[in-house]
Every structure is written in structure tokens, then in C-alpha cells.
N, C-alpha and C positions, 0 to 999 in steps of 0.2 A: 526545615533545611531544604537548601536549594536542590533541585534535580537537574541534571544537565540534559539539553536536547541537542542534537547535532543539525547543522544547517548547512546548505551549499548555494544560498541564493545569490553568493557574491560572485558565482559564475554565471552571468547573464548571456543567455543564447540570441544571437541576432536572428531576429525572425521578420519576414516580410510583414509589410504594412496590411492590416486586416486579418492577419492569423488568428485563429479561434482561440489558441493555447494562453490560458491567463498567467503570464510568468510573473505578474506582480503579486500575485497572492502569496508567493512564499516570504518575499522580505516584508509584505504586510502583515502577514502572520506572527513573524517573529517580534514586529513591532507591538502587536497586540498583547503579546505575551511578556514584553519587556517589564520590568518593575514588580513583577510578580516572584513566585518562589521557584523560578527557573534561572539557570545560567545557560549560555549558549556557547557551543564548541564547534570551530568548523570542521567538517566531516574529512576524514582522511580519505585519501585514494584507497579503493579497492586494489589488490594484487590481481593482475589480469589471470594469473594461474589459480587463484582462488575461484573467479569468475567462470573459468572454463570447468569447474567442478559440474555447473549446471548448464553450461552452453557449449556448442561446438566450436573447438579451437580457431576452425578457419574463419567463422562468423565473428569470432571475437578479434582476431588478428585484422580482419578486414575492415571492421568498424573502426579500430583504433588507427589503422593507417589510411582512412578515408578511401578505402579500395572497394565499397560496397557499388553495387549495381544501382542505377538511377530507380528502377523498380523497387529494389530494397529500401532505399532510402525514403520513396514516396510511401510505401506501407509503414515505415516508422512515423512520418508526418512531420519531421523537423528537416531542414535543410543540413547537411553535414558541417561541421567546423570543429576548429581545436576547442572552443569553448564548450560544446556539446560534448566533447571527449571527458573534458575535465569534470564538468557537471555530472555526467554519467557515472563515471568512476567515483566521484564523492557521493552521489545518491546511494550507491551500492555498499560504499564505506560507512556511510552514516547507519545504515542498517545492521551491518557486521559490528559496528561500536555498539550501538544501542542493543543489540543481542547479548554483549557482555554485561551490560548493566543490568538488564533484565535477570540474569543469574545472580547478580550480585545484590541487587535492590527489589527485586520484584516484578520492577517494569523498567522499560527502556523505550525511548521516543526518537525517532528521526522525523524531521520537518521536512522530509520529501520521501522518495520511495514509494512502495507499493505500485511498483510498475508491473502488474500482471497480465497486460496482454504481451510480453515477450514470450517467444517460444524458445525453444532450444536453439535453433538456427537461424533465428529470424526475428525481428523486431516488429511492433505494430502498435497502432493506435496510441503515439506518443511515448511508447515503452522501448527502451532499447535491451536492457539487459532485466532480468526478473531478480530483484534483489532479495526476495523472500525465497526462492527457489536456491539462490546461491548460498543464502545464509542458512538453510537446511542442510544443503549438501556439506557446507564447510563443518557445521557441527559435529553431522555424522563421520565425515572425514577423521575429526579429532578425536572420537569416540566419546562425545559429551552427550550425545543422545541416541536412542533408538526410534522413538516415536515423536511425531510433532502434528500440530494441527495448525490449518489456516482459516480464519474466519474473516471471509471476505463479503463486506457490506457496502461495497462500491455499487452504483446503479447498473454498472456494466459487469457481465460476468466475467470472472478470472479466468478467461479461457486459457491464457499460456500456463499459469500454475496447474490449471486441471489437466492441462495434457502432458505436461513434465511428470506429473506423479500419478497419472491415470492407472499404471500398472505396479505401483508402489504401494504394498499393504500397510506400511509403516507411516504412511502420511495421510491423514484425513483433510481433505479439502472440502470446505463449505462455502457455498457462494449463493446469496440472496440478490436477486439482480430483476431488472424489468426485462418482462418477457420479449418485447417486441422491439428492444433496443439492441445497438452495437454491443457486441459483435453478431453479426446476423447468421452466421454459422458457430452454433454453440458447441463447446466442447463437453466431455462428461466429467464434472466434480465427483468426488464420492457422494456428496449431497448437493442437490441443486433445489433450490425454490425460486419459483419465477412468479411476478406479479405483473398484473394487467395494467395499462396506464391510469394514472390518475389515482391509484394506492395511497391511501391515507396512513396516518400515525398508527391508529388501532390494529389495523390488519397487518401490518407490517410488525409490530411489537407482538401480537399474538403468535406469528408464525416464528418470529425469533424465539421467543420464551418457549416454544413447544420444541426447538431443535437444539437449543444449546445443551440439555443434558445429554444428548447424544456426542456431544463433541468432549465432553468430559468423561463420559463412559468410556471413551477411546483411551483415556489416561495418558494425555499428551504430556510430554515431558518439558515443552515448550509450546506457545500459542502465538501464532503471527496475525495480527489484527490488521487488516487492509480496511482503513476506518474512512473511505472515501465519503465527500457529503453531497455527492451530487444526486441523493434522492429527494434534495429540497425542491419545494414546488416552484422556487425561484430559477432553478437551473435550466440552462437553455439546452442542455443535452440529456436531461434526466428522465423526463417522462411520468414520474412517479410525483406525490404531492405531500411530502412529509415537511413537518414544522422544524424550526430550530429546537422547540421542546422536545419533540419526537426523536429528532437525532441525540439529543442529551440524554434521553432515557434509554436509547439504543446502546450509546457508549456505555452508561452506568451499569447496563444488565451484563455487557460482555466483559467488562473490566471487574465487576464484583463477583461474577463467576469464575474467573481466572483466579482470583485472590483467595477465594473461600475454598477452591481445590488445591491452592498451593502451586498454580502453574505460572511460572514466568510468562510475560506477556511483553511482545515488542509491538509498538505503535508505528505503522507508517501510514503515509498521507493518503495517498489515491488521489481521485478527481475531485473536481468542483468547478462548476462553470456558470454560475449564478451572474444575473445581470441585476444590480450593480455587484462587482466582484468582492465587494465590501461584505456581502452577507455569506460567501463562501468563507473568507477568512475568520469571521467571528465563528462559524460553525465549526471548523478547524482547531480554532483556540479553545472551544469549549469541550472538544475532546482531551486534549491535554490538561485543562483546568479538573476535569472530571477524574482523571487519572491521579492528578496530584492529591485530590481531596480523599479518594479511595485508599490510597496507598499511603497517606500520610501517618 
């Protein structure tokens, strides 16, 4: 049976020459997954009113209208453009759509999203709106859930997600990340696990295995998996030293735990900046292949 995945790579953001964001990885990922057990659907735009459930309305309005200050745009890291607005709305819309699939089918996938550096009233680190936070607030506004968990395994701490839910007892935020990497001013997740530079598969997986029972003891009614692949040793912004096999085992443990506990899980992409970028795309593809195998 085919499982649909949502994409927004058809909205290309115009970036200056030499920009370090690997825009090409998104289409590359979709090409890698083509011909398998997936079908692809263009992500719909998220309604700005839904985005405002997690973000300051003035910030949402200023971004959509191109009225953010130069300092705010620099903090995001992308030049403002109409294409950036469309891509951002579709990225959030893809996570909302994947969330519906997760309830219906056990898991849902967005070939974008995982924009965990976006705070309530500002963007940061290539993240404009926090799609995971929006989806959780949306589900709660609809009365679908009370408790949610965020499993963030990007190499960078999910600082925006952590701050948005810092005082919310019904959202468990878990972040496993590089201690000395961006963001240099860390926020407080409900559970933070930090790794020294050069951490390898065995140490990472041991820490993950130890903490996953705490996530499911919380009895989340849905899990959001920020599955960034920038812990790879080849990643230019990573500082850790995981292998493709280590990341596949990571994915397998998270997804199998969600399935065994009957918790719907939403996979969002997160970061990846390997050279060559094909290494990042392959690691992302493995995440979705693993999900398909576990939930088939």
C-alpha cells in the first residue's frame, strides 16, 4: 500500500550565491523515494489563523507582508521573498496534513518542516514558523489531544519548541543534541541530553535507548519526530560523528517505540548539511523507508 508524503520543494527560495542552506536536498530526497511505496502530494498552505495558535499575530502578519525588520530577517537567515512565504506556509501545511495521516494510518510524513528554531514572536536559524508547535496547538484547539511529545534528534537543540512549551505540562519536549553547537544560548526542554563533539553511534544510541521509556511513560496521544540527519559525521554544521547505519538504527528505535505504544507519529525533516549533499538526502530517505517498513 502506498503511503503519501507531503512536499513543498516546488517553491524554490532565491538565495544568494554561496548561501549555506542546501535547498537542493528536498527535491533530491523526493527523487530518491520515487518508485517505492510512496506517493507524493503537494503540501497545502497552512491558514495563518492556525499559525497564530503558536505564534504572535503581529509576527505572522509582518512576515507574510514582507514587513519584518532587517535584523529579524538576518536572524531567520533567508532573504524575504514571495517564494519564501509560499514555501513556509506549505511547510507548515505539510506537517498539519501529515498529522491527520498519523491519526488515520499510524504515521504521517512531511518532506520538509521540523523548523524547531522558530520562537513565538521571531524566527531563527532558517526557521520562520514552528510547524511542530503549530500542529500541537491546532490539535488541542480542536479537542483532539491533551498530551503530545516532541522527540527532537536534530544535532541542534530544538530551542524554539522548548521555549514555546517550557511552561506547558502537557507537552513533553526531548532534545538530543551537540553541546557546543548552535544555538549557543540553549533553552530548557523538558529533557535535554547533550553530546560532546565527535560522539559516535554507540554512545548516541545508548542515550536514546535510556530516555525513550520516559517519553512513552508520559502517555502522549501523538508524537512529533524531528528527524534531522545533521548528526552525520559528514555534516558541515554537525560536530557529531554518526554513520548512516547509526541514524537508521536511531529511526528504527523511535518509530518502533511509537508503534508498540500505539502512539501516532509525525515525521518532519529537520536539518542536514553534508558534503556532498547526496549523503544528507540518502539519510533522510532512509528515515521514510524505515517508517514504511515498520508500519507496513
